[in-house]
Every structure is written in C-alpha cells, then in structure tokens.
N, C-alpha and C positions, 0 to 999 in steps of 0.2 A: 503494501500500499504505500504510495507516494503521498507525503503529508508535507505542508508548507513549514513545518516547525521541527525541531531537533528531535531523536529518539534518546538523546542523553538528558534525561528529565531529572529534576531534583526532587526529593522527597524519600518518604519510607515506601519500602516494596517488600513483598513476600516473596520468599524464596523457597517456602517449604513448611512441613510440619515437624516440631520437637521430636516426636518418635522416629523420624528417619535419621536422625543422627544419635547413634549410641556412643556410649562411654569409649573415648580412645578412638573413635571414628575420625578417619581423614579422607576428605571427599573433594574430588575436582567438580567445579561449577564454572558456568561462564554466563555472567549477567553485564548490561550496559557496556557491551563489547569489550569486557575484559575478561581474561582468565582469573579465577578466583580458588583460593583452598581455603575450605572449610572443616573445622577440627573442632572436637568437644576434649578439652584438658581432663586432667585426672581429677580435678576437683568439681566436674560436670559442666563448665561453662562453656558455650560456645564463642569460636572467634571466626572471623572472615578476613582474610589477607589476600594480596596481590599473590598470585600463585608462582611466579618464577623467581627462583633462588638467586639473588643478587652475586652469587658466586660464579658460576657458568651456566646460568639460565635453565636448571632442571625445573620441570614442574613439579613441585610439592606435593600436588593432589595426587598424583600418581606414584604411589610407593612410599609417600611419605609415612612417619609415625609421631605418636604423642610422647613426648617426654615431659613428665610434670606439666606445667602450663605452656610449654613451648612445643612447636612442630618441628620435627626433624627432616632436613632433606635426604632423600633416598640417593642422592649422588655422592656425596662427599660428607654427610652428616652435620652439615652446619645445623644450627637450631636458630629458631626465631621466635621471638616471644609474642605475647598477646599485644603489646605496642608496637609491634613490626621490627624492634631492634634485633641485631644479631647478639645472640647472648653465648655462643660457646662455637669453637672450631676444634676439632678432635686432636688435631695435629699441632695446635697451638693454644691448649686450653686456658691459659691465663692471658690469651690476647685476643679477645674475639674483636671483630672489626666494628668499634661504634660509630662509624661514620656510615655504615649501610644501614638501611632501613625500608622493609616492605609497607606498601601502603595499608593501612587498615581502614576497614569498613565498618562503621558502628552496627552492632547487632543487638536486637532484643527478642525474647522470648515471652510471649505472653497467650495464656490460654491454649497452649498446643500448638500456636503458629510462631513461625520464624521471620522476622522483619530486618532488613539491611537499610541503612541510610546511604543513599547516594547523591553525590553534588560534584559535577565534573569536575572541579578544582580541587576536591578533597576537603573543602569545609566542612566544620563540625553541624552536626544537626542543628536546623534554624527552628525547629519546632520539636515538642514531646510526642513522642508516639502515644496516640489518645488510646484510652482504656477502652476495652471492646465492650464491656458491659457498662461501664460507669458513663458512657456517653448518653444514655438514656435514663437518668435518676428517677423519671417519672413512673418506670416500671421495675419488676423485681430483679434485682442487680446481683443476685446471688448465683455465681457460677457453678456452685455445687449442685444447683437445682436442675442442672441440665445434664444429658447425657454426653459424652466425649465425642467431638466431631471428627477425628480421625481414629481409625480407617472408614468406618462405616457410612458417615455422612459428609465425604469429602471427595473431591476429583480435581484433576489438573489436566488442561491441553497446553501441548508443546510446541514450540516454534511455529506459532501462529502469525500470518501477515496481518497484524491488529495493533495499532498504536494505543496506550492508555488512554487518550481523549476521546478516541472513538468509544471506547467503553464508557467513560464518564457521560458523554452526550446522550447515551440511553437515558440518564437520568431524569431531563425534562421532557423525554419524548414518550408520552403514556398511550398515543393512538396506536403504536405498533403491536401492542398486547393482542388486539383483537386477530391480528393478521399472522404475526409470527408464532403467538402462543396460543391461538384459539380460544382467546377468553370470550367469554358470551357476554359480558359487560366491558365498556371502555372505561378504564381507570381516569380520575383526574388529578391534577398537578394541585394541590390544595394549598400549599405555601412553599415558599423557596426563599433562601437568603445565602449570601456569600459572607463568611464570616473568618478573615484572614486566610488562613491555609485550607479552610473548611468550605464546603459547598453542602449546605443543608436543605432536605426538601422532604415534604410530606405528600404522599400519594393515597389517593382515596378510591375505594372500590364501590361504586354505588349499590345500594342494597335492591335487587331485582324485585323483592316481594313488596317494597315500599312506594307509595305513589310520590313521595317527596324526594327530589332529585338529590337533597342535602343530607340523605339518611346513608350513611356509608356502612357495609357488611365489614369491612376490612380497612384498616388504614397502615402503610408501611412508612414507618420513620426512618430516614436514611441520611447518614452524613459522609461524604467524601473526604479523607484526609488527603490533600494534594490530589495528585492523579494514580496514586499507587492502588488505591483499594476504596473501596465502599463498605460500611457497616450497617446492616438494616436490623429494626427491631419491629416486628409483626404484632400488631393489636387488633386481635380477632379471636378467631376459633382456636388457633394453634399457638400464638404467642412466642414463636420462636427466634432465634436470632440468627445473622448469617454474614459472612463476608464474602465478597467477590473482590479480585485482585488481578491487577495486570502488570507484568515486571517486563521491562525491554530486556531481551537477550543481546540483541545488536541491532543495528539500523535494519529496519525491516522485519523484524520478528519480535513476538513477545511469548511468554509463557503465562497461563492464566490459572488461577487458584479459587476453588470454590469450597466452603465449609458452612455446616449449618449445625446450630446448637439447639437440640430438640428436648424440650421440658420433660423430666421424668415422670414416669408414671406415678399416681400416690402410692408411697409405701415402698418403692424400687429404691435400693441405695446403690446398686450398681452403676459404675460409669459406662458399662455396656450396655447398649440397646437391646431388648427382647426381640425377636423375628418378626413379631406384628408390628411393631413400630419402624423397623428398617424396611419392612415391605410398604408401608404406607408412605414413608418419606421418599424412597425411591420412586414411588409411583407418581406422587403428587409434585415433587420438587427435583430431585436429581434425575430423572428422566427428560427433564425439560430445560435444563439449565444452559445446555449448549446450543438451543436453538437460535439464539442471536448470532452465534457463531457462523452458521451457514449464510447469514447476510452478511457479517463482516469480513469475511474471507474474500469476497469479491466485490465489496463495496468501493466505489471511489469517491475521495473526499472533495466535497464540493464547498469552496472557500465562501462564496455567496449565495447560501441556498435560498431559494424560493418558498419562505416558511409561510405556512397560515398564520393566520392573525393569533390565534389562540396559543401558538407553539413560540412566535417569534422573540417576544420579551424575555423570558427565562432561558431560550436556547441561546440568544445571543450574549445575554449576561453571563452564562456559563462560560462560553468561549473566551469573554473578557477576562473574566477570574482565572482562567487555565493558563494565560499569558505568565504571570508571575513564576511559573515553575520551568521556565526555558530560560537557562544562563547561557546557552552556546547559539550560533545561528543554525539554521536548517541545513542538514545534509542536501549538497546538491542531488537533484532528482536523479540524474543519470547515475549515481552512486547507491542508489538505495534497491535493494533487490525487490523485483515484482514477482507475481504470479500470474501464471496464464490464465 
C-alpha cells in the first residue's frame, strides 16, 4: 500500500504476548525496518535491543544466550546488557568496550501483551503506555475477573500490506459494518475527541426492537493510543474488552494483533476459558475480526476522499490528529513494496 506518510511511526506498538517469551528465551524479530533481539533475562524481565553485535555484526537473535541480565553473542561471546552496553568480552574479561552500545527499545508487558516504544531517532517514550483496564474507570476494572486473552482469544496476521493509519481510520467509519461484517443495523458514532496522543470515540448500535433511534443495544468505548493500537470496552450484553494493534514490520507491511478479555462465568476462578465460552467467542468475534483485512489488503489510499457529510468531520479530524506521529518524511512511493 502506497501512503503519503512514513511507515516509521512514533508510538507504542505490540509485538506479541508475554507467554510467547519464556525464561531465558532469545528471539530474533523484525519491526520498524530494524532487526531486533528480544530476550527474557534470568530475573524474568524482557528486553529488546538492536540485533547485530557491534563486534563483527553477528545477529544475536540467532543462537544468542542469556547470562544473568545480559544476552551473549553466539559468535565470540560478547555480552550486552539491558542498557545496550557491552559488559563482557571473554578474552579480555576486565576490559569490556564501554564505547560500544546497542540501541535499546523500551519494552512494557501488560495483561499478557508485550509493547515496544519506537521513535525513529531513538528518543525516550513521549507518553506512558495506557492501562488497558484503567482506561475506562466507569466500568469494572478488575483484570482478574476476565479469562486470559492468550492463546484462546488471540490471533495475529503477519506481513500484511496495511499501514497503521488505515486501521485507525476504521474508527470513525461506522457505515462499513453493514457491508463488511454483515451487521443488521448500522452503528453510529455518538462521540469523538482527540486528547493528546489519544483518539477517543464512542460507537452506538441502535436497538432494532425500539422505535427510539437514540436507544442503543450496545455501546463500544474505544481509545487509540497513537496509531499503534486501540483498546475497547463493550457496554451491553457481553461487557468484554479487546485490543487491536498494528505494528510496522518495514516499509510496506505490518503485523496485526487481536486479543479479547472475556468476563469469567460466575463462580469460575480459572484463567482458562471453558469450551462453551471458547466456542461462543470464536463464533461471534474471532471468526469475523479479519474481515476488514480482506478490504485493506487491496485498498488504495485516497488523500482527498469524497466523504459523505455524516463522515467528513470526524474522519478528517482523525487524519489531522494522526500527523503528530510522523517524525520522518514519507518514503518515496517507488521504494515502497506493493501487492499485485
């Protein structure tokens, strides 16, 4: 997908689920056009560094090992600490090269999800990672009242030709639900506002059993934190939470992550959902989550869209809000991979 803005977006981005990174694990990953090494140290803390050893360029994510809170290069045993500094050279143990440092990507784990901060120039986080449950204090915020989101209620799509802003623009677009998702009623955008790095909106689903168009059967409260992800709280029959995240891999492609926190059945203290709940959530939510992707894969970005009057104001306001997350100019269109 060709877009008139960079894929090197500033913000917090999801890279996976905590359960995927076991104690002592060292993994190679690629995001933001960078090769990364992700490792969980001996105390259980997760770290994300640039992947290539400053010694002779070996990829630490392929064969590296954890030693204490450091990760050791598989080529010559040089060790790198959580702050990116060289801490040990085995054949000169008293003289690490203190002038060498790997780039560190700040990482946070929250409710089973893993987030990394990205800013093209390596600047520290410009806002805190929002609390996925605390964002909606008007509702029950006890995370222990929900089943675990991973692996039963989580899925991902990898290397898709979708820019994070395209995903965000789904927020003010309520009319697509009838056509893409087969909704029997068309939801309406009840409220929206931009607050710093957050785009907040409230979507209502009219109650088909009522003659009053203002009576809603369901309300979805959603907050985008930058362009990286949106968290939503459902107010209605299910009262569940979800996250939908889009993380650039490199120019032209992204990975997407989706997780649901479903309320536990009364009296059920297990974090693992029972088969009846799994079947219900899969049928009603997990089975339809990627329907939008069938559109996004082949969509062309329209810089000056011919919007209907009801859509125009929130849609363009969101685009103006999104501009704050681009610190670099757009990649020349001829350099961005496209799909047939």
